[in-house]
C-alpha positions as CSV (number, residue, x, y, z in Angstrom):
1,X,132.0,37.8,134.3
2,X,131.5,41.4,135.4
3,X,133.5,42.7,132.4
4,X,131.5,40.4,130.1
5,X,128.2,41.8,131.4
6,X,129.4,45.4,131.1
7,X,130.7,44.8,127.6
8,X,127.4,43.2,126.5
9,X,125.4,46.1,127.9
10,X,127.7,48.6,126.1
11,X,127.6,46.7,122.8
12,X,123.8,46.6,122.8
13,X,123.2,50.2,123.9
14,X,125.8,51.6,121.5
15,X,124.2,49.9,118.5
16,X,120.5,49.9,119.2
17,X,119.8,53.2,120.8
18,X,119.7,54.9,117.4
19,X,116.8,52.5,116.3
20,X,114.6,53.8,119.1
21,X,112.8,56.4,117.0
22,X,111.9,53.8,114.3
23,X,110.7,51.4,117.0
24,X,108.5,54.1,118.5
25,X,106.9,54.8,115.1
26,X,106.4,51.1,114.5
27,X,104.8,50.8,117.9
28,X,102.7,53.8,117.3
29,X,101.4,52.4,114.0
30,X,100.6,49.1,115.7
31,X,96.8,48.8,116.5
32,X,96.3,46.6,119.5
33,X,98.3,44.0,121.4
34,X,98.7,41.6,118.5
35,X,100.4,44.1,116.2
36,X,102.6,45.4,119.1
37,X,103.8,41.8,119.7
38,X,104.5,41.6,115.9
39,X,106.8,44.6,116.2
40,X,108.6,43.1,119.2
41,X,109.0,39.7,117.4
42,X,110.4,41.5,114.4
43,X,112.9,43.3,116.6
44,X,114.0,40.0,118.1
45,X,114.3,38.4,114.7
46,X,116.3,41.2,113.3
47,X,118.6,41.3,116.3
48,X,119.2,37.5,116.1
49,X,119.9,37.7,112.4
50,X,122.4,40.5,112.8
51,X,124.2,38.7,115.7
52,X,124.2,35.4,113.9
53,X,125.6,37.0,110.8
54,X,128.2,38.7,112.8
55,X,129.4,35.4,114.2
56,X,129.2,33.5,110.9
57,X,130.6,36.1,108.6
58,X,133.3,37.6,110.8
59,X,135.9,36.8,108.1
60,X,133.9,38.1,105.1
61,X,131.8,41.0,106.1
62,X,134.7,43.5,106.1
63,X,135.2,42.7,102.4
64,X,131.8,44.1,101.4
65,X,132.2,47.5,99.9
66,X,130.4,50.2,101.9
67,X,128.7,51.5,98.7
68,X,127.0,48.2,98.2
69,X,126.0,47.9,101.8
70,X,124.3,51.3,101.4
71,X,121.8,49.8,99.0
72,X,120.1,48.5,102.2
73,X,118.8,52.1,102.5
74,X,116.4,51.4,99.6
75,X,114.5,49.0,101.8
76,X,113.1,51.5,104.3
77,X,112.2,53.7,101.3
78,X,110.2,50.9,99.7
79,X,108.5,50.1,103.0
80,X,107.5,53.8,103.3
81,X,105.7,53.7,99.9
82,X,104.1,50.3,100.7
83,X,102.8,51.8,103.9
84,X,101.4,54.8,102.0
85,X,99.7,52.5,99.5
86,X,98.2,50.4,102.4
87,X,96.9,53.5,104.2
88,X,95.2,54.8,101.1
89,X,93.8,51.4,100.4
90,X,92.5,51.1,103.9
91,X,90.8,54.5,103.7
92,X,89.2,53.6,100.4
93,X,87.9,50.2,101.7
94,X,86.4,51.9,104.8
95,X,84.6,54.4,102.5
96,X,83.3,51.8,100.1
97,X,82.2,48.9,102.4
98,X,78.6,49.2,103.4
99,X,77.5,45.8,104.6
100,X,78.4,45.0,108.3
101,X,79.4,41.4,107.6
102,X,81.6,42.5,104.6
103,X,83.1,45.2,106.8
104,X,84.0,42.8,109.6
105,X,85.5,40.3,107.1
106,X,87.5,43.0,105.4
107,X,88.8,44.3,108.8
108,X,89.8,40.9,110.0
109,X,91.7,40.2,106.7
110,X,93.3,43.6,106.9
111,X,94.3,43.1,110.5
112,X,96.0,39.8,109.7
113,X,97.8,41.4,106.7
114,X,98.8,44.3,108.9
115,X,100.3,42.1,111.5
116,X,102.4,40.3,109.0
117,X,103.4,43.6,107.3
118,X,104.4,45.1,110.7
119,X,106.4,42.1,111.6
120,X,108.3,42.1,108.3
121,X,108.7,45.9,108.5
122,X,110.2,45.6,112.0
123,X,112.7,42.9,110.8
124,X,113.7,44.7,107.7
125,X,114.1,48.1,109.4
126,X,116.2,46.5,112.1
127,X,118.4,44.9,109.4
128,X,118.7,47.9,107.2
129,X,119.6,50.3,110.0
130,X,121.8,47.8,111.8
131,X,124.5,47.2,109.2
132,X,126.9,49.3,111.2
133,X,126.3,46.9,114.1
134,X,128.7,44.5,112.5
135,X,131.6,46.9,113.2
136,X,130.8,46.5,116.9
137,X,129.6,42.9,117.1
138,X,132.2,41.2,115.0
139,X,135.3,42.2,117.1
140,X,133.2,41.8,120.3
141,X,132.1,38.3,119.5
142,X,135.6,37.2,118.7
143,X,136.4,37.7,122.3
144,X,133.7,35.4,123.5
145,X,133.9,31.6,124.0
146,X,131.4,29.0,125.0
147,X,129.2,30.2,127.8
148,X,130.2,33.8,127.0
149,X,127.9,33.7,123.9
150,X,125.0,32.4,126.1
151,X,125.5,35.2,128.6
152,X,125.7,37.8,125.9
153,X,122.6,36.5,124.1
154,X,120.6,36.5,127.4
155,X,121.6,40.1,128.1
156,X,120.8,41.2,124.5
157,X,117.3,39.6,124.7
158,X,116.7,41.1,128.2
159,X,117.6,44.6,127.0
160,X,115.6,44.1,123.8
161,X,112.6,43.2,126.0
162,X,113.0,46.3,128.1
163,X,113.3,48.5,125.1
164,X,110.1,47.0,123.6
165,X,108.2,47.3,126.9
166,X,109.4,50.9,127.3
167,X,108.4,51.9,123.7
168,X,105.0,50.3,124.1
169,X,104.5,52.4,127.3
170,X,105.7,55.6,125.6
171,X,103.2,55.3,122.7
172,X,100.4,55.0,125.3
173,X,101.2,58.3,126.9
174,X,98.2,60.6,126.2
175,X,99.9,63.4,124.1
176,X,102.2,60.9,122.4
177,X,99.4,58.6,121.5
178,X,97.2,61.5,120.2
179,X,100.1,62.9,118.1
180,X,100.9,59.5,116.6
181,X,97.2,58.7,115.8
182,X,96.9,61.9,113.9
183,X,100.2,62.0,112.1
184,X,101.6,58.4,111.9
185,X,100.3,57.8,108.3
186,X,102.5,60.7,107.2
187,X,105.2,60.7,109.9
188,X,106.2,57.0,109.6
189,X,106.8,57.0,105.8
190,X,108.7,60.3,106.1
191,X,111.0,58.9,108.8
192,X,111.5,55.7,106.9
193,X,112.4,57.6,103.7
194,X,114.8,59.9,105.6
195,X,116.4,56.8,107.2
196,X,116.9,55.2,103.8
197,X,118.4,58.4,102.4
198,X,120.7,58.7,105.4
199,X,121.9,55.1,104.9
200,X,122.5,55.7,101.2
201,X,124.4,58.9,102.0
202,X,126.4,57.7,105.0
203,X,127.7,54.6,103.1
204,X,128.7,56.8,100.1
205,X,126.2,55.0,97.8
206,X,124.7,58.2,96.5
207,X,128.2,59.6,95.8
208,X,129.2,56.4,94.1
209,X,126.1,56.3,91.9
210,X,126.1,60.0,90.9
211,X,129.9,60.5,90.9
212,X,129.7,63.4,93.4
């Protein structure tokens, strides 16, 4: 039991710690409790999908060419441009809406759309940056049986909760909050684009496409 707990902690930390920056940025872009919950739910959903796929596809995932897996890097890049468009659109709407009732209706609609977008972004970023997790999860899950999966799942969910709570606290620290409020519309898309390029480069997709 002790070895299972230690192994579960190690498996989670070794695969999720590199996602912390993107989680901080998502939390920083979340306005209010509702959107922060959307970020956390997206992280949970992404983690569950990755773990489930690791279990179900243990015999097949190794056959996927790394170059093809690298195309997942296009997803954060697309999300970055979508976020840029949404930011410009929001600024334009704020400048053009004069009536109070129309403004409130527009803001409510925008908030609902933002919550959905943030949830989807959180899921997709988790999946896109988590493809390498299969290299850890697949061999680890093959060692588990029965209740071992339950223990591992509870530990993963517990650790994910701690990470979400910690990131929510971090973005509320005065200087961090001020920095994110001033620069998140630029910083978040830039980080997502760099993440996408890194995935494309690390998997050899760019080399495969351009024949470098």
